[in-house]
N, C-alpha and C positions, 0 to 999 in steps of 0.2 A: 498435861491435859487437865482441864477444869473438871471438878467433880462436885456433887452435892449429895446431901442426905435428906431423904424425905421420910417423915414419920408416918407409918401406917399402923392403925390400931382398930380395935373394935370389930364391927361387922365387915368393914372393908378388908381387913387383914384376914378374917376368917373365910370370907368369900374367895379371896385370892389363894389362900392355902388349900381350899377344896378344889379350886379350878386348875391349879398347876399340876403338871405331872409329878409323880412321887419322887422321881430322881432329880428334879430340878429345884434349885433354891428359889425363895420368894424374889430375891434381887434379880436373878437372871430371868425369871418369868416376867417380872414387871418390865424389865428392859425389852424383852421380846414383844410384849403387848404394846408398849409405846412405839417401838420400831414399826410394827404392823399398822398401828393407827396413823403414824406419820406418813407411811407409804400410801395408805388409803387416801389421806388428804392430798398428797402429791398427785396421785392418779386422778382424783376428782378434779383438781385444778387443771391438769393436762386435758382431760375430757372437755371441760368448759372452754378452754382455749381452742381446742380443735373444733368444737361446735361453732364458736365465733368465727373461726377461719372458714369453715364450710359455708356458714351463712353469708359471709362477705365475698365468697368466690363462687359464682354461678357454675363455672366449669368444673370445679371440684365437687359441687353439689350434684351436678348431672352425672359425673363419674360414679359417685357413691350410690345414686339411685339405680344406675345400671348394675353396680355390684350387688345391691340388695336383691335384684331380680334373678341373679345367677343361681342355678341349681348346683349347689356344692356337693350333692350326693352323686351327681353324674360325672364320670371321668372327663377331663378336658379333651378337647379336640387337639390332636397332635399330628405330626408329620407321619405319613404312611411308613410302615416298617418299624415303627416304635412299638414296644410292648408295654 
């Protein structure tokens, strides 16, 4: 596995030390923060791709508009005899 070392110093190191949980090392905290940021970017890309898909597919757009109108607080209609 490839690894790298990044030097953290000054205000950045101090801010990270204050932000991290007491039981967590700076290294593991930085790894966690970077993983979360990469996931955020991945989710944003997926959302943009889906938006492009919906814009290019009128049937999907119509279905989503119908979904947006649904009352999600109301129980779904089901077969009689179901509880």
